[in-house]
Every structure is written in structure tokens, then in C-alpha cells.
Residue, then its C-alpha position, 0 to 999 in steps of 0.5 A: m578177364s575184365r568184366r564188360p559193362a552192362s551197357s556194352v552188352a546191351a548195345d550188342l543185343t538184337h533181342k533186348c528187353a523192351s518193356h517193364r514186363w521184361d518182354c523181348g522187343r523183337c520177338g515178344q517172349p519173356w526176356p531173356c528169350e532164347p535168342a537173347r540168351e545166345e547173344v549174351r553167351a556170345s558177347f561174353h566169349g566164354d566168361r561164364v562168371g561175367m555172364a552170370m554177374y551181368m544176368g544177376e544185375q538184370l535179375v535185380s532190375a527185373a525183380r524191382e519191376l516184376r514184383g509179383e514174380s516168384p524169386a524161384k521163377l526169376y532165378e530160373r529165367f535169369i540165372l539158371w541157364t548161365r550155368 
């Protein structure tokens, strides 16, 4: 199964990260909010490895901007739900 480029996934989302605080631009919740998680799941069509890799990329980007956030919280927010 080929991996989707991050830009392709992001283009499909209606609940997107819209700030350097990593909040959803649509509902204001911390991104990925539950609707964004559902959209990400759907966009990967069951490719859980690809989805986890995509969210890992998002975690790295967020960690650069959310320097005060604990690694455990970032893991929970970006990766744990992909399992």
C-alpha cells in the first residue's frame, strides 16, 4: 500500500490545525480533535501504519512549536489513538 503525502491528507481535512498552538481552526479544540481523527482515519482507508506515520510527522512538527508540552501528552494526543 502506498503512503499518502501529508499535503494530500491535510487537503482532505475540514478540521485542520490552524494555529501555532495546534488548535483546530474549525472547532477550536486541540488538534487533532475528534472530528479530525475521524477524517484522518477515513483518508487512510484502513492503512493504520500510514496513518501512524502521518501522525508521527504531525507530532514532530507540533513538538517544535509546543515546547512546553510533555512528550507523553504529545504521544497521547497524536499517536495513541491511531492504534
